[in-house]
C-alpha positions as CSV (number, residue, x, y, z in Angstrom):
1,M,6.2,12.8,-20.6
2,M,3.2,10.4,-20.5
3,V,1.9,9.4,-17.1
4,S,-0.9,7.2,-15.9
5,K,-3.2,7.9,-12.9
6,Y,-4.2,4.8,-11.0
7,S,-6.6,4.1,-8.1
8,A,-6.3,1.0,-6.0
9,S,-8.9,0.7,-3.3
10,G,-9.0,4.5,-2.9
11,N,-5.2,4.9,-2.8
12,D,-4.2,6.9,-5.9
13,F,-0.9,7.0,-7.7
14,V,0.9,8.6,-10.6
15,I,2.9,5.9,-12.5
16,F,5.3,6.0,-15.5
17,H,8.4,4.1,-16.7
18,S,11.8,5.4,-17.6
19,E,15.2,4.1,-18.7
20,E,16.8,6.4,-16.1
21,K,17.1,5.8,-12.4
22,V,17.5,9.3,-11.0
23,D,16.2,11.2,-7.9
24,R,12.6,12.4,-8.5
25,T,11.8,13.8,-5.1
26,E,10.8,17.2,-6.4
27,L,8.9,15.7,-9.3
28,A,6.9,13.6,-6.9
29,K,5.9,16.8,-4.9
30,I,4.8,18.5,-8.1
31,L,2.9,15.6,-9.6
32,C,1.2,14.5,-6.4
33,H,0.0,18.1,-5.4
34,R,-3.8,18.0,-5.2
35,H,-4.2,21.5,-6.6
36,E,-1.2,22.4,-8.7
37,G,-0.4,18.9,-10.1
38,I,-2.3,15.7,-11.0
39,G,-2.9,14.8,-7.3
40,A,-2.0,11.5,-5.8
41,D,-0.9,9.7,-2.6
42,G,2.3,8.7,-4.3
43,L,4.5,8.5,-7.4
44,V,5.8,5.2,-8.8
45,V,8.6,5.1,-11.5
46,L,9.4,1.8,-13.1
47,V,13.1,1.4,-14.1
48,P,15.0,-1.5,-15.7
49,N,16.6,-4.2,-13.6
50,D,19.0,-6.9,-14.8
51,K,17.5,-9.7,-12.5
52,Y,13.8,-8.9,-12.3
53,D,11.1,-7.7,-14.7
54,F,11.8,-4.1,-13.3
55,E,12.3,-2.2,-10.1
56,W,10.5,0.7,-8.8
57,Q,11.1,4.0,-7.2
58,F,8.3,4.9,-4.8
59,Y,7.7,8.4,-3.4
60,N,5.1,9.6,-1.0
61,S,3.2,12.8,-1.9
62,D,5.6,14.9,0.2
63,G,8.6,13.6,-1.8
64,S,9.8,11.2,0.9
65,H,10.8,7.6,-0.1
66,A,8.9,4.6,1.1
67,D,10.2,1.0,0.8
68,M,6.8,-0.5,0.1
69,C,3.2,0.2,-0.6
70,G,0.7,-2.7,-1.0
71,N,-1.9,-0.9,-3.1
72,A,0.8,0.6,-5.3
73,S,2.3,-2.9,-5.9
74,R,-1.0,-4.0,-7.4
75,A,-1.4,-0.8,-9.5
76,T,2.1,-1.0,-10.7
77,A,1.7,-4.6,-11.8
78,H,-1.3,-3.7,-13.9
79,Y,0.6,-0.8,-15.4
80,A,3.6,-3.0,-16.2
81,Y,1.4,-5.6,-17.9
82,N,-0.6,-3.1,-19.9
83,N,2.6,-1.4,-21.1
84,E,4.2,-4.7,-22.0
85,L,6.9,-4.5,-19.4
86,A,6.0,-7.8,-17.8
87,D,3.8,-10.9,-18.4
88,T,0.7,-11.8,-16.2
89,K,3.1,-13.2,-13.6
90,M,5.9,-10.9,-12.7
91,T,8.6,-10.2,-10.1
92,F,9.9,-6.7,-9.3
93,L,12.2,-5.1,-6.8
94,T,11.1,-2.6,-4.2
95,G,13.0,-1.0,-1.3
96,A,11.5,-3.7,1.0
97,G,12.6,-6.6,-1.2
98,V,11.2,-8.6,-4.1
99,I,7.5,-8.6,-4.8
100,N,5.7,-11.3,-6.8
101,A,2.4,-10.2,-8.5
102,T,-0.1,-11.9,-10.7
103,I,-2.7,-10.3,-13.1
104,E,-5.8,-12.4,-12.5
105,S,-7.9,-10.4,-15.0
106,S,-7.2,-7.2,-16.9
107,D,-8.3,-4.8,-19.6
108,A,-6.9,-1.4,-20.5
109,K,-8.9,0.3,-17.8
110,S,-9.0,-2.1,-14.8
111,G,-8.1,-5.4,-13.5
112,V,-7.8,-7.8,-10.5
113,V,-4.2,-8.2,-9.2
114,L,-2.7,-10.4,-6.5
115,S,0.5,-9.4,-4.8
116,E,2.7,-11.4,-2.5
117,L,4.1,-8.9,0.0
118,T,7.5,-9.2,1.7
119,P,7.5,-11.5,4.8
120,P,6.0,-9.7,7.8
121,E,8.0,-9.1,11.0
122,I,6.5,-8.4,14.4
123,L,8.7,-5.7,16.0
124,D,7.0,-5.1,19.3
125,T,3.8,-6.4,21.0
126,D,3.8,-4.3,24.1
127,I,3.4,-0.6,23.2
128,K,1.2,1.4,25.5
129,F,-0.1,4.8,24.5
130,N,-3.1,6.6,26.1
131,N,-4.0,3.4,27.9
132,K,-4.3,1.6,24.6
133,S,-2.3,-1.5,23.5
134,W,-0.5,-1.4,20.2
135,W,1.6,-3.8,18.1
136,L,4.4,-2.6,15.8
137,I,4.6,-4.8,12.7
138,N,6.7,-4.4,9.5
139,T,4.9,-5.5,6.4
140,G,7.3,-3.7,4.1
141,V,7.0,-0.5,6.1
142,P,6.3,-0.2,9.9
143,H,2.7,-0.1,11.1
144,L,1.2,0.4,14.6
145,V,-2.0,-1.6,15.0
146,R,-4.6,-1.7,17.7
147,Y,-8.2,-3.1,17.9
148,T,-11.3,-1.0,18.3
149,D,-14.9,-1.8,19.0
150,N,-16.0,1.2,16.8
151,I,-14.2,1.8,13.5
152,K,-16.0,5.1,13.1
153,E,-13.9,6.6,16.0
154,F,-10.4,7.3,14.8
155,D,-8.4,9.9,16.7
156,I,-6.3,11.5,14.0
157,E,-4.4,13.7,16.4
158,E,-3.5,10.7,18.5
159,A,-2.4,8.9,15.3
160,R,-0.3,11.9,14.3
161,E,1.5,11.8,17.7
162,L,2.1,8.1,17.4
163,R,3.4,8.5,13.8
164,Y,6.1,10.8,14.9
165,K,6.9,9.1,18.1
166,Y,7.5,5.7,16.4
167,N,8.1,6.8,12.8
168,A,5.4,4.4,11.7
169,N,2.0,4.4,10.0
170,V,-1.0,4.0,12.4
171,N,-3.9,1.7,12.1
172,I,-7.1,0.7,13.9
173,T,-8.9,-2.4,13.1
174,Q,-12.3,-3.9,14.1
175,V,-13.0,-7.7,13.8
176,V,-16.4,-8.1,12.1
177,G,-17.3,-11.8,12.2
178,E,-14.5,-13.5,10.4
179,N,-13.3,-10.3,8.6
180,L,-11.8,-7.0,9.3
181,K,-12.5,-3.3,8.9
182,V,-9.4,-1.0,8.8
183,R,-8.5,2.7,8.9
184,T,-5.0,4.0,8.4
185,Y,-3.0,7.2,9.0
186,E,-0.1,7.2,6.5
187,R,3.2,8.9,7.0
188,G,4.4,10.8,4.0
189,V,0.8,11.7,3.2
190,E,0.4,12.8,6.8
191,D,-3.3,12.1,7.0
192,E,-5.8,9.3,6.9
193,T,-6.0,7.7,3.4
194,L,-8.9,5.8,1.9
195,A,-6.9,2.6,2.1
196,C,-3.4,1.3,2.8
197,G,-2.4,-2.1,1.6
198,T,0.5,-2.7,4.0
199,G,-1.6,-1.3,6.8
200,M,-4.4,-3.8,6.1
201,A,-1.7,-6.5,5.9
202,A,-0.4,-5.5,9.4
203,C,-3.9,-5.5,10.9
204,F,-4.6,-8.9,9.3
205,Y,-1.3,-10.4,10.6
206,R,-1.9,-9.3,14.2
207,A,-5.5,-10.6,14.2
208,F,-4.3,-13.9,12.5
209,K,-1.4,-14.4,15.0
210,E,-3.8,-13.9,17.9
211,G,-6.3,-16.4,16.5
212,K,-9.1,-13.9,15.9
213,I,-9.4,-14.7,12.2
214,S,-8.5,-17.4,9.7
215,D,-5.6,-17.3,7.2
216,N,-7.9,-16.0,4.4
217,V,-10.3,-13.1,5.0
218,E,-12.0,-10.1,3.5
219,V,-10.7,-6.6,4.6
220,Y,-12.8,-3.4,4.3
221,P,-11.0,0.0,4.2
222,I,-13.0,3.2,4.3
223,S,-13.0,3.4,0.5
224,G,-15.7,0.8,0.6
225,E,-13.9,-1.7,-1.6
226,T,-13.3,-5.3,-0.6
227,L,-9.7,-6.6,-0.4
228,Y,-8.7,-10.3,0.0
229,L,-5.8,-11.1,2.3
230,G,-4.3,-14.4,3.1
231,Y,-1.2,-16.0,4.7
232,N,0.7,-18.8,3.0
233,G,3.0,-19.6,5.8
234,K,5.7,-17.2,4.7
235,T,4.2,-14.1,3.0
236,I,0.9,-12.2,3.1
237,T,-1.1,-12.3,-0.2
238,F,-3.1,-9.2,-1.1
239,K,-5.7,-9.2,-3.9
240,G,-8.1,-6.6,-5.2
241,K,-9.3,-4.4,-8.0
242,V,-7.2,-1.6,-9.6
243,K,-8.3,1.1,-12.0
244,N,-6.4,3.2,-14.6
245,T,-8.4,6.4,-14.2
246,F,-6.6,8.3,-17.0
247,I,-3.4,8.8,-19.1
248,A,-2.0,12.3,-19.5
249,E,0.9,14.2,-20.9
250,F,2.9,16.1,-18.2
251,I,4.8,19.1,-19.5
């Protein structure tokens, strides 16, 4: 079986396509294992769909399912285009709904991809924990978001408590001029990741709704890359680079 390893803003994924839609929970655990497998934050399998270009099966590294992953949506779009599964403009089905993606530039190794995420939903604006104020926002998957004055200080143990209390990913964000810095603790990985697309989207949406930023900004995760997020009145757009780091045969 041939698989591709992708990196999107520091989030890494194993991706392949198949004609069969079957449960791959155990395969995800094996492939994503950092020492005994390829190593990744998640596994994406593209399978046929009668209505859209394809649909995906997304697994976190622990084998759990996730409805959506923003960075994976961009990596998957690049993979689909390079493997002639879709044109430069494509539509595919995720657990959270339909995603539109556009390949803005591409070669075999890398590209710039824009995804339109599913419409965001604010679930709660009045969560208090450890005297801190959190919003709960669904940007395909649920995210807790709070502001910070110092992005370098991220309490991972607090994030882990919140993750299990609310069954959500946990983010802190710092407004820097007209842009944002973001850090995310991801459920399923059960640790901080270098970047999280839906987490950046949730931070962007809270700051936008509260008038702290405009509808088009740069967002900086701890991977050091720059992502471009916008709001078109219905959905959040999410653009950035992706990289196909290698192709391998898994036996």
